[in-house]
VOVO-122486 format. One line per 5 residues: their letters; for each residue x, y, z of C-alpha. Coordinates in Angstrom, 1 decimal, always signed. Each point is the difference from the previous one (the first is absolute). Layout:
% VOVO-122486
a = X,Y,Z; ...;
//
This chain:
% VOVO-122486
mamrv = +28.4,+33.2,+237.9; -3.7,-0.3,-0.6; -2.3,+2.5,+1.7; -3.5,-1.1,+1.1; -2.7,+2.5,-1.0;
waidv = -3.6,+0.2,+1.1; -2.5,+1.8,-2.2; -3.2,+0.7,+1.8; -3.2,+1.1,-1.6; -2.5,+1.2,+2.6;
gsaev = -3.3,-0.2,-1.9; -3.6,+0.4,+1.0; -0.9,-3.5,-1.0; +3.2,-1.9,+0.9; +3.5,+0.7,+1.5;
klcsl = +2.6,-1.6,-2.3; +3.7,-0.8,+0.5; +2.6,-1.0,-2.5; +3.3,-1.2,+1.4; +3.0,+0.1,-2.4;
qsgfr = +3.7,-0.7,+0.3; +1.8,+2.6,-2.1; +3.4,-0.8,-1.3; +2.4,+2.1,-2.3; -1.6,-1.2,-3.3;
syvid = -2.8,-2.3,+1.0; -2.7,-0.6,+2.6; -1.9,-2.8,+1.6; -3.6,+0.2,+1.0; -0.4,-1.5,+3.5;
sverv = -3.8,+0.3,+0.3; -3.1,+2.0,-0.8; -2.6,+0.1,+2.8; -3.3,+1.7,+0.6; -2.4,+0.5,+2.9;
pvarp = -3.6,+1.3,-0.5; -1.0,+3.3,+1.6; -3.3,-0.4,+1.8; -2.7,+2.3,-1.1; -0.3,+2.7,+2.7;
segtt = -3.0,-0.4,+2.3; -1.8,+2.8,+1.8; +2.5,+1.9,+2.2; +3.1,-1.2,-1.8; +2.1,+1.5,-2.8;
vaqaq = +1.8,-1.4,-3.1; +3.3,+0.9,+1.7; -0.8,-2.1,+3.0; -1.0,-3.0,-2.2; +3.3,+0.5,-2.0;
raalg = +2.0,+0.0,+3.3; -1.6,-3.3,+1.0; +0.6,-1.6,-3.4; +3.6,+1.2,+0.0; +0.5,-1.5,+3.5;
kllat = -1.3,-3.4,-1.2; +2.3,+0.1,-3.1; +3.1,+0.8,+2.0; -0.8,-2.6,+2.7; +1.2,-2.7,-2.3;
prlra = +3.6,-0.9,+1.0; +2.5,+1.1,-2.7; +3.4,+1.5,-0.3; +0.0,+3.8,+0.5; +0.6,+2.2,-3.0;
dsvvv = +3.1,+2.1,-0.6; -2.1,+2.6,-1.8; -3.7,+0.7,-0.1; -1.9,+2.0,-2.6; -3.7,+1.0,+0.0;
alpgt = -2.3,+1.7,-2.4; -2.1,+3.0,+1.1; -3.6,-0.6,-0.9; -0.7,+1.7,-3.3; -3.1,+1.8,+1.2;
vvash = +2.0,+2.2,+2.3; +2.6,+1.0,-2.6; -0.6,+2.7,-2.7; +2.0,-0.5,-3.2; +0.9,+2.9,-2.4;
lltlp = +1.8,+0.3,-3.3; +2.1,+3.1,-0.2; +2.0,+1.5,-2.8; +3.0,+2.2,+0.9; +1.9,+1.9,-2.7;
ftdtk = +3.5,-1.2,+0.8; +1.8,-3.3,+0.6; +2.5,+0.9,+2.7; -0.7,-2.2,+3.1; +1.0,+2.7,+2.5;
rleqt = -2.3,+2.5,-1.5; -2.8,-2.5,-0.1; +0.3,-0.6,+3.8; +0.2,+3.7,+0.7; -3.1,+0.8,-2.1;
lafev = -2.1,-3.0,+1.0; -1.1,+1.2,+3.4; -1.6,+3.1,-1.5; -1.8,-2.1,-2.7; -1.3,-2.4,+2.6;
eglip = -1.2,+2.8,+2.3; -2.1,+1.3,-2.9; -1.7,-3.5,-0.4; -1.1,-0.6,+3.5; -2.8,+1.7,+2.0;
fdlte = +1.9,+0.0,+3.3; +3.4,+1.0,+1.4; +3.2,-1.6,-1.4; +1.1,-1.0,+3.5; -3.0,-2.3,+0.3;
vvydy = +1.1,-2.3,-2.9; +2.8,-2.2,-1.2; +0.8,-0.1,-3.7; +2.4,-1.8,-2.3; +0.5,-0.1,-3.7;
qavgq = +1.3,-2.2,-2.8; +1.1,+1.3,-3.4; -2.1,-1.8,-2.7; +1.5,+1.6,-3.1; +1.9,+2.9,-1.5;
edgkt = -0.7,+1.7,-3.4; +1.0,+3.3,-1.6; +1.8,+1.3,+3.2; -3.1,-0.9,+2.1; -0.3,-2.5,+2.8;
fllva = -3.2,-2.0,+0.7; -0.4,-0.8,+3.7; -2.3,-2.4,+1.8; -0.6,+1.6,+3.4; -1.7,-1.8,+2.9;
varrt = -1.4,+2.0,+3.0; -1.3,-1.5,+3.2; -1.1,+1.4,+3.4; +2.6,-0.5,+2.8; -2.7,-1.4,+2.2;
airel = -0.8,-2.8,-2.4; +3.6,-1.1,-0.1; +0.3,+0.3,+3.8; -3.1,-2.2,+0.6; +1.5,-2.7,-2.3;
lemlg = +3.3,+0.1,+1.7; -1.6,-0.2,+3.4; -2.1,-3.0,-1.1; +3.1,-1.8,-1.1; +2.0,+1.1,+3.0;
ehgid = -2.4,-1.7,+2.3; +1.3,-3.3,-1.4; +3.7,+1.0,+0.1; +0.2,+0.9,-3.7; +1.8,+3.1,-1.1;
prsvl = -0.2,+0.2,-3.9; +2.9,+1.4,-1.9; -2.3,+1.4,-2.7; -3.6,+1.0,-0.5; -0.6,-0.3,-3.7;
lapss = -2.7,+1.3,-2.3; -2.2,-3.1,-0.6; -0.8,+0.4,-3.8; +3.7,+0.7,-1.0; +1.0,-3.2,+1.9;
lqpll = -1.7,-2.1,-2.7; +2.7,+0.9,-2.5; +2.2,-3.2,+0.6; -3.1,-2.1,-0.9; -0.4,+1.5,-3.5;
pkgdg = +0.8,-2.6,-2.8; +2.5,+1.1,-2.6; -1.7,+2.1,-2.7; +0.0,+3.3,-1.8; -2.4,+2.9,-0.6;
leail = -2.4,+1.3,+2.6; -1.1,-2.7,+2.5; -1.8,+0.0,+3.4; -0.5,-2.1,+3.1; -3.3,+0.3,+1.8;
dvgld = -0.1,-1.5,+3.5; -3.6,-0.2,+1.2; -0.2,-0.3,+3.8; -2.8,+0.1,+2.5; -0.4,+3.8,+0.4;
rscla = +2.5,+1.4,-2.5; +1.6,-0.7,-3.4; +3.6,+0.7,-0.9; +0.8,+1.0,-3.5; +3.6,+0.2,-1.4;
lfhdg = +0.8,+1.1,-3.5; +3.2,-1.0,-1.8; +1.6,+1.0,-3.2; +2.5,-2.5,-1.5; +0.3,-1.5,+3.5;
alafa = +0.8,+3.3,+1.8; -2.5,+1.4,+2.5; -2.0,+2.9,-1.4; -2.6,+0.6,+2.7; -1.5,-1.7,+3.0;
rafdv = -3.1,+0.8,+2.1; -2.8,-1.6,+2.0; -3.7,+0.7,+0.1; -2.9,-0.9,+2.3; -1.6,-2.8,-2.1;
ggdtl = +0.4,-3.6,+0.9; -1.8,-3.3,+0.7; -2.0,+1.6,+2.9; -1.3,+2.5,-2.6; -1.6,-2.8,-1.9;
traie = -1.4,-1.6,+3.1; -1.7,+3.2,+1.1; -1.4,+0.5,-3.5; -1.7,-3.5,+0.2; -1.1,+0.8,+3.6;
adlqv = -1.7,+3.2,-1.1; -1.5,-1.4,-3.2; -1.4,-3.2,+1.4; -0.8,+1.4,+3.5; +1.8,-2.9,+1.8;
pweta = +2.5,+0.0,+3.0; +3.7,+0.6,-0.8; +0.9,-3.6,+0.9; -2.6,-1.3,-2.5; +1.2,+2.4,-2.7;
ealkv = +3.6,-1.1,+0.6; -0.9,-3.7,-0.4; -2.0,+0.7,-3.2; +3.0,+1.9,-1.5; +2.4,-2.8,+0.9;
ergsl = -2.2,-2.9,-1.0; -2.0,+1.3,-3.0; +1.6,+3.4,-0.9; +0.7,+0.2,-3.7; +0.0,+2.6,-2.8;
lddgd = -0.3,-2.6,-2.7; -3.2,-0.7,-2.0; -0.6,-3.2,+1.9; +0.3,+1.7,+3.4; -2.8,+0.7,+2.5;
atlvp = -2.2,+2.6,-1.7; -0.8,+1.6,+3.3; +3.7,+0.7,+0.8; +1.3,+1.3,-3.3; -1.7,+3.4,+0.2;
plara = +1.3,+1.0,+3.5; +3.5,-1.4,-0.7; +0.2,+1.8,-3.4; -1.1,+3.3,+1.6; +2.4,-0.3,+2.8;
lqsal = +2.9,-0.5,-2.4; -0.8,+3.2,-1.9; +1.8,+2.0,+2.7; +3.1,-2.2,-0.4; -0.1,+0.5,-3.8;
reirq = -0.3,+3.8,+0.5; +3.1,+0.0,+2.3; +2.0,-2.0,-2.5; -0.9,+2.2,-3.0; +0.8,+3.2,+2.0;
tlklv = +3.4,-1.5,+0.9; +0.7,-0.8,-3.6; -0.9,+3.5,-1.1; +2.2,+1.5,+2.7; +3.0,-1.9,-1.1;
asrrh = -0.7,+0.8,-3.7; -0.3,+3.7,+0.7; +3.4,+0.2,+1.7; +1.9,-2.3,-2.3; -1.3,-1.8,-3.0;
rgvls = +0.5,-3.8,+0.5; -2.4,-1.4,-2.5; -3.1,-2.1,+0.5; -0.4,-2.6,+2.8; +0.9,-3.3,-1.5;
rlwlt = -0.4,-2.5,+2.9; -1.5,+0.0,+3.5; +1.0,-2.6,+2.5; -2.5,-0.9,+2.7; +0.8,-1.1,+3.5;
gggsr = -1.4,+0.2,+3.6; -2.9,-1.7,+1.6; -2.5,+2.0,-2.0; +1.4,-1.2,-3.3; -1.6,-3.4,+0.7;
lrgld = -3.4,+1.4,-1.1; -1.0,-2.0,-3.1; -0.2,+2.2,-3.2; +1.9,+2.9,+1.5; +2.8,-0.4,-2.5;
allar = -2.5,+0.0,-2.9; -1.8,+3.1,+1.2; +3.3,+1.9,+0.4; +1.3,-1.1,-3.4; -3.3,+1.1,-1.6;
elgce = -0.1,+3.4,+1.7; +3.8,+0.9,-0.2; +0.6,-1.5,-3.4; +3.1,-2.0,+1.1; +1.1,-3.5,+0.8;
vralp = -0.8,-1.0,+3.6; +1.7,-3.0,+1.7; +0.5,-1.5,+3.4; +3.4,+1.0,+1.5; +2.2,-3.1,+0.1;
apele = +2.1,-0.7,+3.1; +3.8,+0.6,-0.4; +1.9,-3.1,-1.1; +2.3,-1.5,+2.7; +3.2,-1.4,-1.4;
gqapp = +1.4,-3.1,+1.7; -2.6,-0.1,+2.8; -3.4,-1.4,+0.6; -2.8,+2.6,+0.3; -1.2,+0.2,+3.6;
pgwgd = -3.7,-0.7,+0.8; -2.3,+2.8,-1.2; +2.6,+1.3,-2.5; -1.9,+1.6,-2.9; -3.2,+1.0,+2.0;
pelsl = -1.0,+3.4,-1.2; -0.6,+1.2,+3.6; +3.7,-0.3,+0.7; +1.3,+2.1,-2.9; +0.7,+3.1,+2.0;
avgla = +1.9,-1.8,+2.7; +2.1,-1.8,-2.6; +0.6,+3.2,-1.9; +1.2,+1.7,+3.2; +2.4,-2.8,+0.7;
lstha = +1.4,+0.1,-3.5; +0.3,+3.8,+0.1; +2.1,-0.3,+3.1; +2.2,-2.7,-1.6; +0.6,+2.3,-3.0;
gsraa = +1.2,+2.7,+2.5; +1.7,+3.0,-1.7; -0.5,-1.6,-3.4; -3.7,+0.8,+0.3; -0.1,+3.4,+1.7;
ginlr = -3.6,+0.6,+1.2; -2.0,+2.2,+2.3; +0.6,-0.4,+3.7; -2.3,+2.0,+2.3; +1.9,-0.7,+3.2;
rgdqs = +1.9,+3.3,+0.0; +0.9,+2.9,+2.2; -0.5,-0.6,+3.8; -1.7,-3.3,-0.8; +3.1,-1.4,-1.9;
fqgdf = +1.3,-3.4,+0.8; +2.7,+0.7,+2.6; +2.1,-3.0,-0.8; +0.2,+0.5,-3.8; +3.7,+0.1,-0.9;
aklrg = -0.5,-1.5,-3.5; +0.3,+3.4,-1.7; +3.0,+0.9,+2.1; +1.8,-3.3,-1.0; -0.6,+0.7,-3.6;
klgkl = +1.5,+3.5,+0.3; +3.1,-0.7,+2.0; +2.3,+0.5,-3.0; -1.6,+3.3,-0.8; +0.1,+1.1,+3.6;
aalag = +3.7,-0.8,+0.3; +0.8,+2.0,-3.1; -2.2,+2.8,+1.3; +1.9,-0.1,+3.3; +3.4,+0.2,-1.8;
llavm = -1.3,+2.9,-2.1; -1.2,+1.9,+3.1; +3.4,-0.5,+1.6; +1.8,+1.5,-3.0; -2.5,+2.9,-0.1;
tgvra = +0.4,+0.6,+3.7; +3.8,+0.3,-0.5; -0.4,+2.3,-3.0; -2.4,+2.2,+2.0; +2.3,+0.2,+3.0;
yaqvy = +2.9,+1.1,-2.3; -2.2,+2.5,-1.7; -1.2,+1.5,+3.3; +3.6,+0.4,+1.2; +1.0,+1.7,-3.3;
vlgqr = -3.0,+2.3,-0.1; +0.4,+1.0,+3.7; +3.7,+0.8,-0.7; -1.1,+2.2,-2.9; -2.6,+1.7,+2.1;
earid = +2.5,+0.7,+2.8; +2.4,+1.6,-2.4; -2.8,+2.3,-1.3; -1.0,+0.9,+3.5; +3.6,+0.9,+0.9;
davck = +0.2,+2.2,-3.1; -3.3,+1.7,+0.9; +1.2,+0.7,+3.6; +3.3,+1.4,-1.5; -1.9,+2.4,-2.3;
stqka = -2.4,+1.1,+2.8; +2.8,+0.7,+2.5; +2.1,+1.8,-2.6; -2.9,+2.3,-0.7; -1.0,+0.5,+3.6;
igrcl = +3.4,+0.4,+1.8; +2.5,+0.2,-2.8; +1.7,-3.4,+0.4; -0.7,-3.5,-1.1; -0.9,-2.6,+2.6;
rdinv = -1.0,-3.5,-0.9; -0.6,-1.6,+3.4; -3.7,+0.6,+0.8; +0.5,+0.3,+3.7; +2.9,+2.5,-0.3;
aksal = -2.1,+2.0,-2.6; -3.0,+0.0,+2.3; +2.1,+1.3,+2.9; +1.5,+2.7,-2.1; -3.4,+1.1,-1.4;
lggss = -1.4,+0.2,+3.5; +2.8,+2.3,+1.0; +2.0,-2.4,+2.2; +0.5,+1.4,+3.5; -0.6,+3.6,-1.1;
ggsti = -3.7,-0.6,-0.6; +0.0,+1.9,-3.3; -2.1,-2.4,-2.0; -0.7,+0.3,-3.8; -2.8,-2.6,+0.1;
prlsa = -3.5,+1.5,+0.7; -1.5,-1.3,+3.2; -3.5,+0.5,-1.3; -1.1,-2.2,-2.9; -2.6,+0.8,-2.6;
ldlls = -2.4,-2.4,+1.7; +0.4,+2.0,+3.3; -0.8,+3.2,-1.8; -3.0,-1.6,-1.7; -1.3,-1.2,+3.4;
etasr = +0.3,+3.4,+1.5; -1.6,+1.7,-3.0; -3.0,-2.4,-0.1; -0.6,+0.4,+3.8; -0.4,+3.8,-0.4;
lgmeg = -2.2,+0.1,-3.1; -3.1,-2.0,+1.2; -2.2,+3.1,+0.6; -3.6,+0.2,-1.3; -0.5,+2.1,-3.2;
tkite = +3.4,-0.7,-1.5; +1.0,-2.4,-2.7; +3.6,-0.8,-1.0; +0.1,-0.7,-3.8; +3.8,-0.3,-0.4;
ldvgt = +2.8,-0.8,+2.5; +3.7,-0.3,-0.8; +2.2,-0.9,+3.0; +3.8,-0.1,+0.0; +2.7,+0.0,+2.7;
dqvrl = +0.6,+3.8,-0.3; -3.5,+1.4,-0.9; -3.7,-0.7,-0.4; -2.1,+1.3,-2.8; -3.8,-0.2,+0.1;
rgeag = -3.0,+1.3,-1.9; -3.5,-0.1,+1.3; -3.5,+1.6,+0.2; -1.6,+1.7,+3.0; -3.4,+1.5,+0.8;
gfdlv = +1.5,+3.5,+0.5; +3.2,+2.0,+0.5; -0.3,-0.3,+3.7; +0.3,-3.8,-0.3; +3.2,+0.5,-2.0;
dkvvs = +1.4,+2.0,+2.9; -1.0,-2.8,+2.4; +1.9,-2.5,-2.2; +3.1,+2.1,+0.1; -0.3,+0.5,+3.8;
slhay = -0.4,-3.7,+0.5; +3.1,-0.8,-2.0; +1.9,+2.8,+1.9; -0.7,-1.9,+3.2; +2.7,-2.6,-1.0;
rcfqd = +3.4,+1.2,+1.0; +1.6,-0.9,-3.3; -2.6,+1.7,-2.2; +0.9,+3.7,+0.7; +0.7,+1.1,-3.6;
iqrgr = -3.4,-0.3,-1.8; -0.3,+1.8,-3.3; -3.5,+0.7,-1.4; -0.5,-0.4,-3.7; -3.0,+1.1,-2.0;
vqriq = -3.2,+0.2,+2.2; -3.1,+0.7,-2.1; -3.7,-0.8,-0.2; -1.1,-2.7,-2.3; -2.2,+1.1,-2.9;
ngskv = -3.3,-1.0,+1.7; +1.0,+2.1,+3.0; -0.8,-2.6,+2.6; +3.5,-1.1,+0.9; +3.5,+1.4,+0.1;
efnle = +3.0,-1.7,-1.6; +3.4,+0.3,+1.7; +3.6,-1.0,-0.4; +2.5,-0.3,+2.8; +3.8,-0.8,+0.1;
vrnac = +1.3,-1.1,+3.4; +3.7,-0.3,+0.6; +1.6,-2.4,+2.5; +1.9,+2.0,+2.6; +1.3,-3.1,+1.8;
lgtpg = +2.5,-1.4,-2.5; +2.8,-1.6,+1.8; -1.7,+0.2,+3.4; -1.4,-2.9,+2.1; -3.6,+1.1,-0.6;
gdr = -2.6,+2.6,+1.0; -2.6,+0.5,+2.7; -3.1,-1.9,-0.7;
//
């Protein structure tokens, strides 16, 4: 059964929608639509203008989608290329959080990140990691939610261009020039190598003309659209500002190529495909070809087999929306970066669960077997322990009262003396003696350096300010009823003559009695 997919590109110049019916092996494009975003006036924001345009776009009657996918604007996403020295997926996921935390200037809880493996070599894994602020994703979801849309995925815009790449080999790139940003995706033999966005777009060119010619923005925009050209026959007054404005884009492209080459050698850029509204500037392809030393061509629209192209099919402004739709159709066959994760995950997403039902059933069976084995092992181990305890009780009673008793309750009664009251178990523990000793040694001028407490005696060594303080220590210990037999060891002055070192051995006189006076 075909599933209807909506791919929405919320841009600064236009809001675009590509509607696609996705089947098992094929797809049908229903429509591609676009609504301009009004330039914000004083007191309004771009987000408000985008909301209004989105409302107009969705006001057209149409069948609702089974699944919605949207791209997060590239300017709010940071892309990184990481190299980790192993290939195990579990280790990658365990390590990635620490690596991401070192890349960002704020707390890890404030961001959402996802990754895509873009290559493995010599036991190393190359990862494309995208990081975005949670607030940016929440604002996008709230905007769509106002119109009853809950997208299944929030994808990285540049990487969504991959389904549009014509078949080829070597190192290629797609450059999507928008209004206020450009998306750059690099591919090696058709596989994604890196993707990022930077803040250079058609509006950058307009502002360059505005500043150079000292004209209002509206006039500069009209000049760019009607007469803008980088060719020799272009307007001589427009070529210098346009060429200067494009230098920042060239710098970003060169830095991206160096980054990829430094992490993994992929050769020289052989072809650059141009798309997006900004790619309509005459002479842009020639300038990029000359500066980058590669072939530059306009990105063709995907071929539609067995269906007529809908109106607007092939417009460069619609490339990202079409790429989003085709990425969703590819599904798990084109694993990408989805930034709708954690507490912002799509709550109705059971696609992954359906794909893992077989594995989950096998895991449940394995857990049942392991639970049975564990229960048997516990019964066996407990039986062994019980036998060892009985043997220990037997040895203890044989030694204490001259006969072997294995029942713990009977042994306890016998050791306590039964009804006669003649117990062989000390009523005072070593902890009791330690407590009594500590409570009687806290006098000023004394310091206990060694203390050994047993159930039958206490040995201690310490230092005092004089012989009289040693007598006070002994008197304090004598105050406890069970400490009546106190033997003094060596009592002598320390070499410097300021303190006296003493040793005491205190015997417990309350063995086998309920306790002493406190």
